VOGU-3710 file (C-alpha; in Angstrom, 3 decimals, decimal comma):
1> mkknllllll> -22,566/57,937/-15,504  -23,065/59,425/-18,957  -20,518/56,733/-20,048  -22,373/54,121/-18,777  -25,593/55,436/-20,345  -23,749/55,688/-23,576  -22,524/52,023/-23,431  -25,879/50,503/-22,545  -27,731/52,483/-25,347  -25,086/51,199/-27,758
11> sglawgcnvl> -25,708/47,851/-26,736  -29,414/48,263/-27,072  -28,645/48,637/-30,823  -28,317/44,796/-31,042  -32,005/44,605/-30,645  -32,446/46,270/-34,099  -30,043/48,841/-35,360  -29,265/48,174/-38,970  -25,771/49,913/-39,534  -24,298/47,553/-42,294
21> etkpvdsitq> -25,315/47,398/-45,805  -25,047/43,667/-45,977  -27,454/41,821/-43,735  -26,621/38,464/-42,462  -29,260/35,969/-43,113  -29,117/34,220/-39,885  -29,199/37,226/-37,558  -32,070/38,752/-35,581  -32,446/42,400/-36,816  -34,995/45,139/-36,477
31> dnfwntpdea> -36,609/43,936/-39,822  -37,036/40,314/-38,947  -37,913/40,209/-35,255  -40,922/42,073/-34,499  -43,305/39,848/-36,593  -44,908/36,908/-34,502  -46,641/36,743/-31,151  -43,984/34,381/-30,011  -41,220/36,993/-30,533  -43,537/39,558/-28,619
41> aaaavglndg> -43,657/37,207/-25,896  -39,707/36,654/-25,880  -39,353/40,485/-25,579  -41,755/40,507/-22,500  -39,563/37,829/-20,851  -36,457/39,673/-21,376  -37,968/42,684/-19,785  -38,869/40,782/-16,723  -35,249/39,267/-16,777  -34,217/42,646/-16,623
51> mqtvalwtsv> -36,401/43,485/-13,716  -34,409/40,810/-11,554  -31,211/43,063/-11,570  -33,273/46,179/-11,074  -34,772/44,684/-7,956  -31,566/43,671/-6,737  -30,056/47,206/-7,007  -32,967/48,924/-5,589  -32,838/46,842/-2,696  -29,223/48,158/-1,993
61> wgdlradvfs> -30,253/51,634/-2,390  -33,334/51,045/0,032  -32,232/48,771/2,851  -28,756/49,904/2,957  -29,633/53,400/3,683  -32,675/52,657/6,115  -30,803/51,958/9,336  -31,734/48,358/8,870  -27,967/47,336/8,794  -25,283/47,943/11,313
71> strgnlvqdi> -22,667/50,331/9,900  -20,352/49,375/12,907  -20,503/45,661/13,031  -20,039/42,785/10,454  -17,999/42,222/7,549  -18,296/45,593/5,799  -16,656/46,804/2,525  -16,222/50,045/1,238  -18,948/50,084/-1,289  -21,306/49,098/1,308
81> tdvmrnrlgp> -20,389/51,840/3,650  -20,473/54,379/0,996  -24,252/53,379/0,399  -24,870/53,653/4,086  -23,531/57,108/4,294  -25,232/58,103/0,970  -21,977/58,424/-1,084  -23,227/57,427/-4,579  -20,742/59,326/-6,869  -19,847/58,033/-10,508
91> gqqfgdwtrl> -16,890/56,263/-9,322  -18,859/54,091/-6,871  -20,402/50,850/-7,581  -23,922/51,621/-6,614  -23,747/55,057/-8,018  -24,396/53,578/-11,640  -27,838/53,814/-13,075  -27,206/51,422/-15,792  -29,502/48,616/-14,544  -32,298/50,950/-14,621
101> ytaigranwi> -31,707/52,001/-18,062  -31,263/48,774/-19,335  -34,874/47,748/-18,119  -35,988/50,926/-19,543  -34,378/50,606/-22,675  -36,286/47,067/-23,241  -39,665/48,455/-22,370  -39,140/51,314/-24,959  -38,254/48,589/-27,665  -41,579/46,756/-26,567
111> lanlprvtal> -43,686/49,752/-26,901  -42,090/51,004/-30,069  -42,582/47,688/-31,839  -45,771/45,994/-30,640  -47,826/47,759/-33,180  -45,768/45,625/-35,874  -46,955/42,397/-34,269  -50,290/42,619/-36,291  -51,399/39,133/-35,173  -50,946/39,552/-31,566
121> seplrnqytg> -54,431/39,049/-29,592  -55,562/42,413/-27,952  -55,537/40,822/-24,481  -51,784/39,828/-25,023  -51,057/43,606/-26,591  -52,560/45,123/-23,481  -50,558/42,942/-21,411  -47,213/43,157/-22,928  -47,792/47,290/-23,035  -48,876/47,151/-19,481
131> eavfarafcy> -45,825/45,256/-18,363  -43,528/47,673/-20,334  -45,079/50,881/-19,032  -45,051/49,485/-15,404  -41,404/48,578/-15,581  -40,507/51,987/-17,114  -42,508/53,827/-14,441  -41,015/51,726/-11,663  -37,519/52,306/-13,011  -37,713/56,024/-13,445
141> yqavriwgdv> -39,492/56,361/-10,087  -36,384/54,676/-8,421  -34,024/56,927/-10,328  -35,671/60,002/-9,532  -35,889/59,352/-5,746  -32,023/58,606/-5,780  -30,626/61,015/-8,275  -33,244/63,811/-8,899  -33,112/64,936/-12,398  -32,312/62,019/-14,757
151> plivqpytsa> -32,324/61,684/-18,683  -35,894/60,862/-19,735  -35,808/58,593/-22,627  -39,111/57,093/-24,025  -38,201/56,095/-27,290  -35,576/53,422/-28,602  -32,244/54,203/-30,281  -32,265/52,773/-33,990  -29,276/54,456/-35,307  -25,747/54,618/-34,401
161> tadflqprtp> -25,535/58,245/-35,382  -27,976/59,381/-32,705  -27,136/61,416/-29,686  -26,677/59,035/-26,674  -25,343/61,724/-24,374  -28,741/62,975/-23,287  -28,724/65,551/-20,499  -30,752/65,230/-17,340  -34,460/66,042/-17,320  -35,967/68,057/-14,741
171> kaevlaqvek> -37,472/65,546/-12,248  -40,883/67,138/-12,446  -41,108/66,084/-16,064  -39,791/62,410/-15,181  -42,504/62,114/-12,407  -45,103/63,034/-14,886  -44,044/60,430/-17,270  -44,142/57,952/-14,171  -47,859/58,989/-13,552  -48,807/58,733/-16,858
181> dvdeaiaklp> -47,233/55,200/-17,267  -48,412/53,772/-14,177  -52,053/54,863/-14,962  -51,662/53,048/-18,272  -50,351/49,989/-16,488  -53,528/50,009/-14,356  -55,920/50,315/-17,404  -54,063/47,592/-19,251  -52,618/44,894/-17,051  -54,511/41,646/-16,283
191> aaystptdtk> -55,596/41,169/-12,561  -54,061/37,441/-12,859  -52,081/35,195/-15,222  -52,615/31,475/-15,842  -50,018/30,377/-13,180  -49,587/31,632/-9,724  -46,023/32,410/-10,288  -46,805/34,360/-13,050  -49,516/36,229/-11,072  -47,082/37,108/-8,336
201> gratrwaala> -43,994/37,545/-10,616  -45,236/39,611/-13,451  -46,854/43,027/-13,191  -50,501/42,873/-12,480  -53,256/45,651/-12,012  -52,617/45,140/-8,386  -48,999/45,562/-8,659  -49,622/48,806/-10,640  -52,228/50,094/-7,967  -49,574/49,611/-5,301
211> lktdfalwma> -47,158/51,537/-7,381  -49,541/54,166/-7,978  -50,175/54,290/-3,930  -46,444/54,391/-3,327  -45,820/57,057/-6,030  -48,773/59,264/-5,013  -47,811/59,399/-1,487  -44,259/60,351/-2,544  -45,779/63,084/-4,480  -47,824/64,266/-1,521
221> kaegkadyat> -45,096/64,067/1,242  -41,761/64,518/-0,466  -42,775/66,766/-3,564  -45,330/68,750/-1,257  -48,259/67,990/-3,421  -51,238/67,550/-0,868  -53,882/66,523/-3,442  -51,934/63,397/-4,279  -52,727/62,081/-0,857  -56,170/61,488/-2,265
231> kalaaadqll> -54,924/59,728/-5,302  -53,061/57,394/-2,927  -55,979/56,618/-1,059  -57,977/55,977/-4,088  -55,453/53,600/-5,440  -54,962/51,806/-2,208  -58,804/51,284/-1,595  -59,194/49,722/-4,883  -56,477/47,329/-4,189  -57,228/46,439/-0,701
241> ntggfnlvtg> -61,109/46,083/-1,455  -61,085/43,938/-4,554  -57,529/42,568/-4,708  -58,277/39,339/-2,712  -54,859/39,631/-0,724  -54,702/38,447/2,890  -52,275/38,931/5,547  -50,367/35,768/6,758  -50,848/35,065/10,493  -48,278/36,263/12,950
251> anyaslfatk> -47,067/32,604/13,608  -46,543/32,285/9,992  -44,573/35,422/9,465  -41,256/33,968/8,423  -43,287/31,969/5,561  -43,493/35,300/3,802  -39,859/35,140/2,958  -39,079/31,427/3,192  -41,988/30,266/0,941  -42,454/31,989/-2,234
261> nqvesiyeiq> -45,493/33,673/-3,459  -47,594/34,018/-0,469  -51,265/35,087/-0,369  -49,757/38,396/1,346  -47,598/39,038/-1,708  -48,668/41,522/-4,466  -45,519/41,627/-6,632  -42,245/39,759/-6,038  -39,363/39,190/-8,205  -38,863/35,550/-9,048
271> fnnaqneiqd> -35,363/33,716/-8,399  -35,329/29,875/-8,889  -32,243/27,797/-8,739  -33,654/24,948/-10,781  -33,494/27,435/-13,641  -30,072/28,932/-12,857  -31,723/31,887/-11,427  -30,074/32,961/-8,299  -29,198/36,526/-7,117  -25,754/36,388/-7,914
281> nggggsnspa> -26,356/35,539/-11,419  -28,895/38,524/-11,494  -26,241/41,261/-11,483  -26,027/41,553/-7,604  -23,081/39,397/-6,841  -22,208/39,140/-3,564  -24,160/42,401/-2,769  -27,492/40,787/-3,244  -29,850/40,847/-0,455  -29,423/37,042/0,230
291> altsydpfgs> -25,639/37,173/0,067  -25,535/40,276/2,327  -27,299/38,743/5,243  -25,871/35,101/4,675  -23,622/33,457/7,184  -21,769/30,166/7,533  -23,590/28,338/10,608  -20,340/26,422/11,267  -17,854/29,358/11,120  -17,496/32,803/12,084
301> fnrllihekl> -18,013/34,806/8,788  -20,789/37,326/9,351  -21,945/39,716/6,683  -24,256/42,621/7,471  -25,554/42,603/11,051  -28,901/44,090/12,258  -28,726/47,747/13,144  -28,741/48,388/16,841  -31,343/51,008/16,270  -33,699/48,512/15,048
311> latfepndlr> -33,174/46,077/17,665  -34,199/48,726/20,147  -37,349/49,692/18,133  -38,732/46,302/18,316  -41,309/45,956/21,300  -41,219/42,923/23,617  -43,083/39,713/22,148  -43,163/41,042/18,628  -43,759/37,843/16,684  -41,637/39,027/13,799
321> vpaitldvtt> -38,410/39,251/15,769  -37,811/35,379/16,049  -39,332/34,763/12,406  -36,587/37,021/10,677  -33,710/37,349/13,162  -31,102/34,924/14,816  -28,881/35,600/17,844  -30,370/38,949/18,703  -28,869/38,865/22,238  -25,431/38,199/21,108
331> sfpkyikyrg> -22,809/40,391/19,641  -23,537/39,234/16,164  -27,441/39,585/15,736  -28,034/38,324/12,130  -31,145/38,213/9,547  -32,719/35,012/8,264  -35,010/36,793/6,411  -33,981/35,939/2,822  -33,893/32,152/2,997  -33,353/30,330/-0,371
341> sptgvqqrtf> -33,588/26,648/-1,301  -31,293/24,290/0,714  -28,180/23,198/-0,952  -27,690/20,107/1,104  -24,171/21,079/2,290  -23,854/22,430/5,690  -27,124/23,853/6,048  -26,269/26,494/3,396  -28,810/27,856/1,008  -28,726/28,936/-2,634
351> ydaniiiyrl> -29,384/32,675/-3,174  -32,700/32,163/-4,867  -34,831/33,880/-2,341  -37,526/35,948/-4,131  -37,467/39,741/-3,753  -40,820/41,138/-2,603  -41,589/44,498/-3,901  -44,968/45,143/-2,661  -47,138/43,181/-0,300  -50,519/43,933/1,415
361> advillraea> -48,942/45,021/4,847  -46,876/47,536/2,760  -50,062/48,989/1,320  -52,101/49,026/4,482  -49,474/51,338/6,074  -49,242/53,371/3,058  -53,136/53,701/3,079  -52,843/54,547/6,915  -50,309/57,406/5,913  -52,614/58,641/3,364
371> lnelgrtada> -55,627/58,563/5,715  -53,768/60,573/8,514  -52,635/63,183/5,997  -56,177/63,526/4,967  -57,311/64,075/8,652  -58,875/60,740/8,964  -56,604/59,636/11,954  -59,282/57,316/13,569  -59,269/55,285/10,237  -55,394/55,529/9,937
381> iadlnrirtr> -55,022/54,005/13,489  -57,323/51,045/12,481  -55,089/50,491/9,392  -51,791/50,565/11,730  -53,429/48,165/14,331  -54,242/45,482/11,499  -50,275/45,242/11,153  -49,743/45,470/15,154  -52,364/42,787/15,852  -50,877/40,353/13,289
391> aglpattatt> -47,361/41,120/15,179  -48,861/39,945/18,354  -48,704/43,599/19,725  -51,182/45,701/21,422  -53,205/48,500/19,908  -51,034/51,536/19,339  -51,230/54,431/22,036  -50,799/57,112/19,376  -53,935/59,375/19,263  -52,751/62,757/17,450
401> paqvkdailk> -52,044/63,076/13,896  -48,332/63,649/14,758  -48,267/60,798/16,970  -49,957/58,526/14,432  -47,615/59,662/11,830  -44,673/58,626/13,873  -46,176/55,277/14,928  -46,821/54,448/11,224  -43,317/55,205/10,186  -42,101/53,146/13,252
411> eryve> -44,188/50,144/12,403  -43,105/50,207/8,627  -39,503/50,303/9,826  -39,803/46,984/12,003  -42,054/45,470/9,293
//
């Protein structure tokens, strides 16, 4: 892993390291790039491009280890089964943190160099700063949950003589940086952008609040810091009370994934085949979520199939089942969740489905967990039932805190 980190940090020098005495007049260097608002905007776009790859890999690290896909059926390959079994060694394809540190490196360059762009308006300066600290917080949050201690790097490398082989930093220090960054993102990010696509596809104040809710609840439950449940609840309340998001109806549940940027979506990574942005091009290759669940409707090729445990967990008449699955009563139960744009050839689609990072149902269930942790079990049940009602299910029968905790986790699993 240190080798990979060294390579990506060396590649970052192309953004601005000046190691030759002679400066080519037609090259972009540290001295001539960070001068105009357009150049700052280009750096922000580059950061969001890096987040495409981050989303692809975090979805693999998450979904493949969550009893969502079957480990006994389908077209499994060794790299996939290794992730399912939590084997993320340095020689394994998915045991590589390069994608995270590439995005972190781009965020560090923005944060270090924005002060040089003196003509940049204050709103744009806040926006680009907020996007950078949001991306850095998100990436380090993923890294800590996967590897624990990781190198904490918050400044760009500007010299080829710098020490690139950084040791791991205790995870408590990394988590402290995550909290600092996400709080700054909440303070500086706008609530919306000029287009719906940017509002859903770039970090906003609401995306930062969703991350804060997620992070704080993790701190409360995984790190044993009970006071963070209150922080999680405060962030969730702010988002849910003022964010203006709405659950799609149960009848339209499939539209969450088939139609991009729905009213329930808070933050989703954008892919657009018309702009040559498909999940294969984003660094996920055939291991992207869309590719992992795709199949040939006129042949017998199957990728990852639905886990038997998940099928058994769905309750009768759950509206989500027909919306995101196919052939569940056969030996080859499939996902149809990550639908892309039609190719016009044999009903196949391009792998350009968006990857939703946070949506309203997610935050409602996170708030339910926080409420239950804080002893407000009745309020937690009310949040849980909002999701169950949308799915066409009756109210939960759980009553005690322990039962409600299990019911919330079960609902998150099937949602």
